[in-house]
ZAPA-651518 format. One record per residue: residue in one letter; y, x, z of N, C-alpha, C in turn. Coordinates in steps of 0.1 Angstrom, whole numbers, padded with zeros to 4 digits. Example, Ala and Ser with C-alpha at 12.3 -4.5 7.8 and 13.67 -1.06 7.14 Angstrom:
<nodes>
["A", [-0057, 0132, 0078], [-0045, 0123, 0078], [-0033, 0132, 0078]] ["S", [-0022, 0128, 0071], [-0011, 0137, 0071], [0000, 0129, 0079]] 
</nodes>
This chain:
<nodes>
["M", [0305, -0692, -0056], [0304, -0700, -0068], [0312, -0696, -0079]] ["K", [0324, -0689, -0075], [0334, -0683, -0087], [0327, -0672, -0093]] ["T", [0318, -0664, -0085], [0311, -0654, -0091], [0301, -0657, -0102]] ["V", [0295, -0668, -0100], [0285, -0675, -0108], [0291, -0683, -0120]] ["I", [0302, -0687, -0121], [0308, -0693, -0129], [0316, -0681, -0140]] ["A", [0319, -0671, -0134], [0324, -0658, -0141], [0313, -0652, -0150]] ["F", [0304, -0651, -0140], [0291, -0645, -0147], [0285, -0652, -0161]] ["T", [0285, -0665, -0157], [0283, -0675, -0169], [0291, -0673, -0181]] ["L", [0305, -0675, -0179], [0314, -0672, -0190], [0312, -0657, -0195]] ["F", [0310, -0649, -0189], [0309, -0635, -0194], [0296, -0636, -0204]] ["I", [0285, -0640, -0200], [0273, -0641, -0207], [0275, -0650, -0222]] ["A", [0281, -0660, -0218], [0285, -0669, -0231], [0294, -0661, -0243]] ["L", [0304, -0656, -0235], [0313, -0646, -0245], [0306, -0638, -0252]] ["S", [0298, -0629, -0244], [0290, -0618, -0250], [0282, -0623, -0262]] ["L", [0275, -0631, -0260], [0267, -0638, -0270], [0273, -0642, -0282]] ["G", [0284, -0647, -0281], [0293, -0652, -0292], [0298, -0641, -0302]] ["L", [0300, -0629, -0291], [0310, -0620, -0299], [0298, -0610, -0307]] ["S", [0287, -0610, -0301], [0278, -0603, -0308], [0272, -0607, -0321]] ["T", [0272, -0622, -0322], [0268, -0627, -0331], [0277, -0626, -0345]] ["S", [0293, -0628, -0339], [0302, -0627, -0350], [0305, -0612, -0356]] ["F", [0301, -0601, -0347], [0301, -0587, -0356], [0289, -0584, -0361]] ["A", [0280, -0594, -0360], [0265, -0588, -0366], [0265, -0579, -0380]] ["C", [0273, -0585, -0390], [0274, -0578, -0403], [0280, -0565, -0401]] ["S", [0290, -0563, -0394], [0295, -0548, -0391], [0287, -0542, -0384]] ["A", [0280, -0546, -0376], [0271, -0537, -0370], [0260, -0534, -0376]] ["M", [0257, -0538, -0387], [0244, -0535, -0393], [0247, -0525, -0403]] ["G", [0259, -0522, -0411], [0262, -0511, -0414], [0271, -0516, -0429]] ["P", [0271, -0504, -0440], [0277, -0508, -0450], [0265, -0514, -0460]] ["N", [0273, -0523, -0467], [0264, -0531, -0480], [0252, -0540, -0472]] ["T", [0254, -0547, -0462], [0245, -0554, -0456], [0255, -0566, -0450]] ["H", [0247, -0579, -0450], [0253, -0589, -0448], [0241, -0596, -0438]] ["V", [0244, -0607, -0430], [0235, -0613, -0421], [0239, -0628, -0421]] ["G", [0231, -0636, -0425], [0236, -0650, -0425], [0223, -0660, -0426]] ["N", [0225, -0673, -0428], [0215, -0684, -0428], [0213, -0686, -0443]] ["I", [0203, -0690, -0448], [0200, -0695, -0461], [0207, -0708, -0462]] ["L", [0215, -0707, -0472], [0220, -0720, -0478], [0213, -0725, -0489]] ["N", [0207, -0715, -0501], [0203, -0720, -0513], [0197, -0707, -0519]] ["V", [0183, -0713, -0522], [0177, -0702, -0532], [0175, -0710, -0547]] ["D", [0183, -0703, -0554], [0183, -0710, -0571], [0173, -0700, -0579]] ["N", [0163, -0706, -0582], [0150, -0698, -0590], [0155, -0697, -0602]] ["E", [0163, -0709, -0608], [0170, -0707, -0623], [0178, -0698, -0624]] ["A", [0187, -0699, -0616], [0199, -0686, -0617], [0198, -0675, -0609]] ["R", [0187, -0674, -0606], [0181, -0662, -0596], [0192, -0655, -0587]] ["T", [0196, -0665, -0580], [0206, -0663, -0567], [0201, -0669, -0552]] ["L", [0206, -0660, -0544], [0206, -0664, -0530], [0218, -0667, -0524]] ["T", [0221, -0678, -0518], [0234, -0680, -0508], [0233, -0680, -0496]] ["I", [0240, -0673, -0489], [0240, -0674, -0474], [0252, -0677, -0468]] ["Q", [0251, -0684, -0455], [0266, -0684, -0447], [0265, -0674, -0440]] ["D", [0275, -0664, -0443], [0277, -0649, -0435], [0278, -0655, -0419]] ["V", [0273, -0648, -0410], [0275, -0651, -0397], [0287, -0645, -0393]] ["E", [0294, -0634, -0399], [0307, -0629, -0394], [0319, -0637, -0400]] ["T", [0318, -0640, -0410], [0330, -0648, -0417], [0328, -0663, -0419]] ["N", [0316, -0666, -0415], [0313, -0681, -0416], [0315, -0685, -0432]] ["K", [0314, -0678, -0441], [0319, -0682, -0456], [0304, -0679, -0461]] ["P", [0301, -0688, -0474], [0290, -0687, -0480], [0294, -0672, -0490]] ["I", [0280, -0665, -0492], [0281, -0655, -0501], [0268, -0656, -0509]] ["T", [0272, -0652, -0522], [0257, -0654, -0531], [0255, -0641, -0537]] ["F", [0243, -0637, -0538], [0239, -0626, -0542], [0229, -0626, -0554]] ["A", [0229, -0620, -0563], [0219, -0620, -0575], [0205, -0615, -0569]] ["V", [0195, -0620, -0575], [0179, -0613, -0568], [0173, -0611, -0578]] ["N", [0163, -0603, -0579], [0153, -0601, -0589], [0139, -0608, -0587]] ["D", [0130, -0608, -0594], [0115, -0616, -0593], [0111, -0615, -0580]] ["A", [0110, -0599, -0578], [0102, -0597, -0566], [0108, -0603, -0551]] ["L", [0123, -0603, -0552], [0129, -0610, -0540], [0130, -0625, -0541]] ["L", [0128, -0629, -0552], [0125, -0646, -0553], [0115, -0649, -0548]] ["M", [0104, -0640, -0550], [0090, -0644, -0544], [0091, -0643, -0527]] ["K", [0098, -0630, -0525], [0098, -0630, -0512], [0106, -0642, -0502]] ["L", [0115, -0648, -0511], [0121, -0660, -0505], [0117, -0673, -0506]] ["A", [0105, -0674, -0514], [0098, -0687, -0517], [0098, -0696, -0505]] ["N", [0091, -0692, -0494], [0093, -0701, -0483], [0102, -0696, -0472]] ["A", [0113, -0691, -0473], [0123, -0684, -0463], [0130, -0695, -0460]] ["K", [0133, -0696, -0446], [0143, -0703, -0440], [0150, -0696, -0429]] ["G", [0159, -0702, -0425], [0169, -0694, -0413], [0175, -0683, -0415]] ["Q", [0175, -0675, -0405], [0183, -0664, -0410], [0179, -0647, -0417]] ["V", [0187, -0646, -0426], [0181, -0633, -0432], [0191, -0621, -0432]] ["I", [0187, -0609, -0433], [0194, -0596, -0436], [0194, -0592, -0449]] ["V", [0206, -0591, -0457], [0206, -0588, -0470], [0213, -0577, -0474]] ["R", [0204, -0567, -0475], [0212, -0554, -0481], [0214, -0555, -0497]] ["Y", [0228, -0549, -0501], [0229, -0552, -0516], [0238, -0540, -0520]] ["S", [0239, -0541, -0533], [0249, -0531, -0541], [0259, -0542, -0548]] ["G", [0270, -0534, -0553], [0279, -0542, -0562], [0278, -0536, -0575]] ["A", [0277, -0545, -0583], [0277, -0541, -0598], [0285, -0553, -0607]] ["D", [0294, -0547, -0611], [0302, -0556, -0623], [0306, -0566, -0616]] ["G", [0311, -0564, -0603], [0319, -0576, -0594], [0310, -0584, -0588]] ["K", [0296, -0584, -0592], [0288, -0590, -0587], [0279, -0586, -0572]] ["L", [0273, -0592, -0563], [0264, -0588, -0554], [0251, -0589, -0558]] ["V", [0244, -0577, -0557], [0232, -0578, -0559], [0223, -0571, -0549]] ["A", [0213, -0583, -0545], [0206, -0581, -0533], [0195, -0568, -0538]] ["T", [0193, -0558, -0528], [0182, -0549, -0531], [0169, -0549, -0520]] ["D", [0174, -0556, -0511], [0165, -0558, -0500], [0168, -0569, -0491]] ["I", [0157, -0579, -0485], [0159, -0589, -0478], [0148, -0591, -0469]] ["Q", [0153, -0592, -0455], [0145, -0592, -0444], [0146, -0605, -0437]] 
</nodes>
């Protein structure tokens, strides 16, 4: 019985830790998170980052806005930094 409890606890902790380090594991200039808002007028995407649990806003171009038209849930955002802003370069 103790083995089952220990194994269950191990799995639960492993799953929790793998999500919390998702952004770091994806490499530089990449964030993973759930879509909070797509603002077509401001041309921005805001996600809730899975690693920090904080909102992050990216500027997006027209092609990426079209890609986000019906997007929901979790996305991977690759970005560059320009003039103190995060600019999305690819969204999956």
